[in-house]
C-alpha positions as CSV (number, residue, x, y, z in Angstrom):
1,X,-23.0,-13.5,4.3
2,X,-19.7,-15.2,3.5
3,X,-16.6,-13.9,5.2
4,X,-13.0,-15.0,5.5
5,X,-12.2,-15.4,9.2
6,X,-8.7,-15.5,10.7
7,X,-9.0,-18.0,13.5
8,X,-5.4,-18.3,14.7
9,X,-1.9,-18.7,13.6
10,X,-1.8,-19.8,9.9
11,X,-5.5,-20.5,10.0
12,X,-8.1,-18.7,7.9
13,X,-11.4,-20.1,6.8
14,X,-14.6,-19.0,5.0
15,X,-17.7,-19.0,7.2
16,X,-21.3,-18.1,6.9
17,X,-21.7,-15.2,9.4
18,X,-24.4,-12.7,10.2
19,X,-24.5,-9.4,8.2
20,X,-22.5,-6.8,10.1
21,X,-24.4,-4.6,12.5
22,X,-24.6,-1.1,11.1
23,X,-24.3,1.5,13.9
24,X,-26.5,4.6,13.5
25,X,-25.2,6.9,10.9
26,X,-22.8,4.3,9.4
27,X,-22.9,2.9,5.9
28,X,-23.1,-0.7,4.7
29,X,-20.7,-1.5,1.8
30,X,-21.1,-4.4,-0.6
31,X,-17.5,-5.4,-1.2
32,X,-16.1,-5.8,-4.8
33,X,-12.4,-6.5,-4.1
34,X,-10.1,-6.6,-1.2
35,X,-6.3,-6.6,-1.6
36,X,-3.9,-8.7,0.5
37,X,-0.9,-6.8,1.9
38,X,2.1,-7.6,4.1
39,X,0.1,-6.7,7.2
40,X,-2.5,-9.3,6.3
41,X,0.3,-11.9,6.1
42,X,1.6,-10.8,9.5
43,X,-1.9,-11.3,10.9
44,X,-2.2,-14.8,9.2
45,X,1.1,-15.9,10.7
46,X,0.1,-14.6,14.2
47,X,2.8,-12.0,14.2
48,X,0.7,-8.8,14.3
49,X,0.8,-7.3,17.8
50,X,-2.8,-6.0,17.8
51,X,-4.8,-8.5,15.8
52,X,-7.0,-10.8,17.8
53,X,-8.8,-13.9,16.5
54,X,-11.4,-14.4,15.3
55,X,-11.1,-11.5,12.9
56,X,-12.3,-10.6,9.4
57,X,-9.2,-9.1,7.9
58,X,-8.7,-6.8,4.9
59,X,-8.3,-3.0,4.6
60,X,-7.7,-2.5,0.9
61,X,-11.4,-2.3,0.1
62,X,-13.4,-1.3,-3.0
63,X,-17.2,-1.8,-3.3
64,X,-20.5,-0.1,-3.5
65,X,-22.6,1.6,-0.9
66,X,-25.5,-0.8,-0.2
67,X,-27.0,1.4,2.5
68,X,-25.9,5.1,2.8
69,X,-24.8,6.6,6.0
70,X,-26.0,9.8,7.6
71,X,-23.5,11.6,5.4
72,X,-20.9,10.7,2.8
73,X,-21.3,8.8,-0.5
74,X,-24.8,8.0,-1.8
75,X,-26.4,4.6,-2.1
76,X,-25.0,2.8,-5.2
77,X,-21.8,4.8,-5.3
78,X,-18.5,3.0,-6.0
79,X,-16.2,3.7,-3.0
80,X,-12.9,2.8,-1.5
81,X,-12.1,2.9,2.2
82,X,-9.6,5.0,4.1
83,X,-9.4,2.4,6.8
84,X,-7.7,4.5,9.6
85,X,-9.2,4.7,13.1
86,X,-7.7,7.7,14.9
87,X,-8.4,8.6,18.6
88,X,-9.1,12.3,17.9
89,X,-7.6,13.4,21.2
90,X,-3.8,13.0,21.1
91,X,-1.6,15.8,19.9
92,X,-1.2,14.5,16.4
93,X,-5.0,14.2,16.0
94,X,-5.6,17.6,17.5
95,X,-3.1,19.1,15.1
96,X,-4.8,17.5,12.1
97,X,-2.4,14.6,11.6
98,X,-4.7,11.7,12.5
99,X,-2.7,9.3,10.3
100,X,0.1,9.3,12.9
101,X,-2.3,9.1,15.8
102,X,-0.6,7.9,19.0
103,X,-3.1,5.1,19.1
104,X,-3.7,4.5,15.4
105,X,-5.9,1.5,14.5
106,X,-7.2,0.1,11.3
107,X,-10.3,-1.7,10.0
108,X,-9.3,-5.2,9.1
109,X,-6.8,-5.3,12.0
110,X,-8.5,-3.8,15.1
111,X,-12.1,-4.1,13.8
112,X,-13.8,-6.2,11.1
113,X,-12.5,-5.6,7.6
114,X,-13.4,-6.1,4.0
115,X,-12.6,-9.8,3.3
116,X,-16.3,-10.5,3.2
117,X,-19.4,-9.8,1.2
118,X,-20.3,-6.8,3.3
119,X,-18.6,-4.4,5.7
120,X,-20.0,-1.7,7.9
121,X,-18.0,1.5,8.0
122,X,-18.4,5.1,9.1
123,X,-19.2,7.4,6.1
124,X,-16.2,9.7,6.8
125,X,-13.8,6.9,5.8
126,X,-15.5,6.3,2.5
127,X,-14.4,8.1,-0.7
128,X,-16.5,8.0,-3.9
129,X,-14.7,6.8,-7.0
130,X,-15.9,7.7,-10.5
131,X,-17.9,4.9,-12.0
132,X,-15.5,4.9,-15.0
133,X,-12.9,3.2,-12.7
134,X,-12.9,-0.5,-12.7
135,X,-13.7,-1.7,-9.1
136,X,-10.7,-4.1,-9.4
137,X,-8.3,-1.2,-10.1
138,X,-10.0,0.9,-7.4
139,X,-8.9,-1.6,-4.8
140,X,-5.3,-0.3,-5.5
141,X,-6.3,3.1,-4.1
142,X,-5.2,2.4,-0.6
143,X,-1.6,1.2,-1.4
144,X,-1.4,3.9,-4.0
145,X,-2.1,6.5,-1.3
146,X,1.0,5.2,0.5
147,X,3.0,5.9,-2.6
148,X,1.5,9.3,-3.1
149,X,2.3,10.2,0.6
150,X,5.9,8.9,0.2
151,X,6.6,11.0,-2.9
152,X,4.9,14.1,-1.3
153,X,7.2,13.7,1.8
154,X,10.3,13.3,-0.3
155,X,10.5,16.8,-1.6
156,X,11.3,15.4,-5.0
157,X,11.9,17.9,-7.8
158,X,11.3,17.6,-11.5
159,X,14.3,16.0,-13.2
160,X,15.6,14.3,-10.0
161,X,17.3,10.9,-10.2
162,X,15.3,8.6,-8.0
163,X,16.3,5.3,-6.5
164,X,13.7,2.8,-5.4
165,X,14.6,-0.3,-3.3
166,X,12.1,-3.1,-3.7
167,X,9.7,-3.8,-6.6
168,X,6.8,-5.1,-4.6
169,X,3.5,-3.4,-5.0
170,X,4.4,-0.3,-2.9
171,X,7.8,0.0,-4.5
172,X,6.4,-0.1,-8.1
173,X,3.5,2.3,-7.2
174,X,6.1,4.7,-5.6
175,X,8.2,4.5,-8.8
176,X,5.1,5.2,-10.9
177,X,4.1,8.2,-8.9
178,X,7.6,9.6,-8.8
179,X,7.8,9.3,-12.6
180,X,4.4,10.9,-13.0
181,X,5.5,13.8,-10.7
182,X,8.5,14.5,-12.9
183,X,11.4,12.3,-11.9
184,X,14.0,12.3,-14.6
185,X,15.3,8.8,-14.1
186,X,13.9,6.1,-11.8
187,X,16.3,3.2,-10.9
188,X,14.7,0.2,-9.3
189,X,16.5,-2.7,-7.5
190,X,14.8,-6.0,-6.6
191,X,16.1,-9.5,-5.8
192,X,13.2,-11.3,-7.6
193,X,13.8,-11.9,-11.3
194,X,10.1,-11.8,-12.1
195,X,9.6,-8.5,-10.3
196,X,12.6,-7.1,-12.1
197,X,11.0,-8.0,-15.4
198,X,7.8,-6.3,-14.3
199,X,9.7,-3.1,-13.4
200,X,11.7,-3.2,-16.6
201,X,8.5,-3.7,-18.6
202,X,7.1,-0.5,-17.1
203,X,10.0,1.5,-18.4
204,X,12.2,1.8,-15.3
205,X,16.0,1.5,-15.2
206,X,16.4,-1.9,-13.3
207,X,19.6,-2.9,-11.5
208,X,20.6,-6.2,-13.2
209,X,21.4,-9.4,-11.3
210,X,25.0,-9.3,-10.0
211,X,25.1,-5.5,-10.0
212,X,24.2,-3.0,-7.3
213,X,22.3,0.3,-7.0
214,X,25.7,2.1,-6.6
215,X,27.0,0.5,-9.8
216,X,24.0,1.8,-11.8
217,X,23.7,5.2,-10.2
218,X,27.4,6.1,-10.6
219,X,27.4,6.8,-14.3
220,X,24.0,8.4,-14.2
221,X,24.9,10.9,-11.5
222,X,28.7,11.4,-12.0
223,X,29.2,9.4,-8.8
224,X,27.0,11.7,-6.7
225,X,24.2,9.3,-6.0
226,X,20.4,9.6,-6.2
227,X,18.7,12.9,-5.3
228,X,15.9,10.9,-3.6
229,X,16.0,7.3,-2.4
230,X,12.9,5.3,-1.4
231,X,13.3,2.2,0.8
232,X,10.2,0.1,0.2
233,X,12.1,-3.1,0.9
234,X,12.6,-2.7,4.7
235,X,15.5,-5.1,4.8
236,X,18.6,-4.6,6.8
237,X,20.8,-5.1,3.7
238,X,19.0,-2.1,2.1
239,X,19.3,0.1,5.2
240,X,23.0,-0.4,5.2
241,X,23.4,1.2,1.8
242,X,20.8,4.0,1.8
243,X,23.2,6.8,2.8
244,X,26.0,5.7,0.4
245,X,23.8,5.7,-2.7
246,X,22.1,9.0,-1.9
247,X,23.9,12.3,-2.7
248,X,25.0,15.1,-0.5
249,X,21.9,17.0,0.7
250,X,19.8,14.2,-0.7
251,X,16.6,12.8,0.8
252,X,15.9,9.2,2.0
253,X,12.3,8.1,2.5
254,X,11.7,5.0,4.5
255,X,8.5,3.6,3.1
256,X,8.6,0.0,4.2
257,X,8.1,-0.8,7.9
258,X,11.1,-2.5,9.5
259,X,10.2,-5.2,12.0
260,X,13.1,-4.4,14.3
261,X,15.7,-1.7,15.0
262,X,18.2,-1.7,12.1
263,X,21.6,-0.1,11.7
264,X,21.9,3.0,9.5
265,X,25.1,5.0,8.9
266,X,24.1,8.1,10.8
267,X,27.7,9.5,10.4
268,X,27.0,9.7,6.7
269,X,23.7,11.4,7.4
270,X,25.6,14.1,9.2
271,X,28.6,14.5,6.9
272,X,26.3,14.6,3.8
273,X,23.6,16.6,5.5
274,X,21.0,14.1,4.2
275,X,17.3,14.2,5.2
276,X,15.7,11.0,6.3
277,X,12.0,10.7,6.8
278,X,9.6,7.9,7.7
279,X,6.3,7.1,6.1
280,X,3.2,5.9,8.0
281,X,0.2,5.2,5.8
282,X,-1.2,8.5,4.3
283,X,-3.4,11.5,4.8
284,X,-6.9,12.0,3.5
285,X,-5.5,14.4,0.9
286,X,-3.2,11.6,-0.3
287,X,-6.2,9.2,-0.7
288,X,-8.0,11.9,-2.7
289,X,-5.0,12.3,-4.9
290,X,-4.7,8.6,-5.4
291,X,-8.3,8.5,-6.6
292,X,-7.6,11.4,-9.0
293,X,-4.7,9.4,-10.5
294,X,-7.0,6.4,-10.9
295,X,-9.8,8.4,-12.5
296,X,-7.4,10.0,-15.0
297,X,-5.6,6.7,-15.6
298,X,-2.5,8.7,-15.1
299,X,-0.3,5.7,-14.1
300,X,-1.7,3.0,-16.5
301,X,-2.7,0.7,-13.6
302,X,-4.9,-1.4,-15.8
303,X,-1.7,-3.2,-16.6
304,X,-0.6,-3.5,-13.0
305,X,-0.2,-7.3,-12.4
306,X,-3.0,-8.5,-10.2
307,X,-4.7,-11.8,-9.6
308,X,-8.2,-12.2,-8.2
309,X,-9.3,-15.2,-6.1
310,X,-12.8,-16.0,-5.1
311,X,-13.5,-15.5,-1.4
312,X,-14.0,-19.2,-1.1
313,X,-10.4,-19.7,-2.2
314,X,-9.0,-17.4,0.4
315,X,-6.3,-19.9,1.5
316,X,-5.0,-20.1,-2.0
317,X,-5.1,-16.3,-2.2
318,X,-2.9,-16.0,0.9
319,X,-0.5,-18.6,-0.4
320,X,-0.2,-16.6,-3.7
321,X,0.4,-13.4,-1.8
322,X,3.1,-15.1,0.3
323,X,4.9,-16.4,-2.8
324,X,4.6,-13.1,-4.7
325,X,5.8,-14.7,-7.9
326,X,3.1,-14.2,-10.6
327,X,1.4,-10.9,-9.5
328,X,2.1,-7.8,-7.6
329,X,-1.2,-7.7,-5.8
330,X,-3.5,-10.5,-4.8
331,X,-7.1,-9.6,-4.6
332,X,-10.0,-11.5,-2.9
333,X,-13.5,-11.0,-4.4
334,X,-16.9,-12.2,-3.2
335,X,-18.4,-11.4,-6.6
336,X,-19.4,-14.4,-8.7
337,X,-17.4,-14.8,-11.9
338,X,-14.8,-12.2,-11.1
339,X,-12.0,-14.4,-9.9
340,X,-9.1,-15.4,-12.2
341,X,-8.6,-18.7,-10.5
C-alpha cells in the first residue's frame, strides 16, 4: 500500500509499504480521509516530544471497515477513529477518565496512523458513522469532539455571551457548537483576515482589525465581559487578556495547548472568582455526540472550508496546512479522484 512516512525533521515522503499487520481481534480500515492538525505539524518539524521516525502520522481518520474486528463495527461500515491509547491502570483510567491518562498516547503519534491507504486499529476505538454522512465531512469528527468537550466543560448556559479567541479549525468548531448549544452571542477574534471573513460568513460577531475583544464585548455586556471565554489560540498575548474580558464568576476554558508556561493574571481569577479549566482531547461520549451532530447536519459542516490533497501530494498538503490561508482543514486522501488539487 501507499503511505506517507515521516522520516525526520521537515521530511515526509510517500512510500510503498507492506499492508499493516492486523493483530488478532483488531480491524483493518480502508482510509477515506485524514485531517492534518497542529500536532502533525509539530511532528513534521521534529518538535513533538514522543514521535519517533519513521512514522505514518495522522489521527483524524475516516474510512471503511475492510476487515471487521472481533467486536465493533461491521465490515463495510463507515467509521471514524477515536485515536487515544490509554494505559488502563493509572488513577484516571481506573476512574473512567482514560482521555487524561497519565501516559496517554495516540495512533498517528505513538503508533502508525491514518495517512495511508489502510490502518489497523482495535475495534473499541472505531465508531460507526451513518452512511448518509460524507466521508470527507466525517473526518472532522475528531476535532469536532474536542469542541464538544470544551463546550461541555464550560458550563455554558443558554443565552450566554461567549468569547472565542482564535478562528482556526478548533476555534470555529467550538464557536459552532457553542451557538448550537444556545449561546446568545458568540464573539470571535482572529489575526488572519481570511479567517475573520470565514467566521463572519458563518454569522459570528467578529472583532475587526484594529479593535480588541474588550472593545467589542463592552457594549454587548454593559462592560461586564463574556460569560464564557474559550482560548483556542494558545498564544501568550491571548492568555494575558483572558481574565480581563471575562466577567465576575465567569468561566475560562483553555482549549489550545500552550507550548510553554505562560503568565495569567491569577489575582483577577481570585478577585473575580473565575473558573479556569483546561481541555485535553475528549471523552468517548464527546466523540459520540460529535457523530450525532454530523449525522443531523446540525452545524452545517458541509460548508466548513476544507481542501483535500492526494496522498501522493502530501508535501503540498503539509505546506497548505502550515500556511492556513485558504482552508480551515487540510485533508489527505488515498482515494483516486477525491483530491481538490
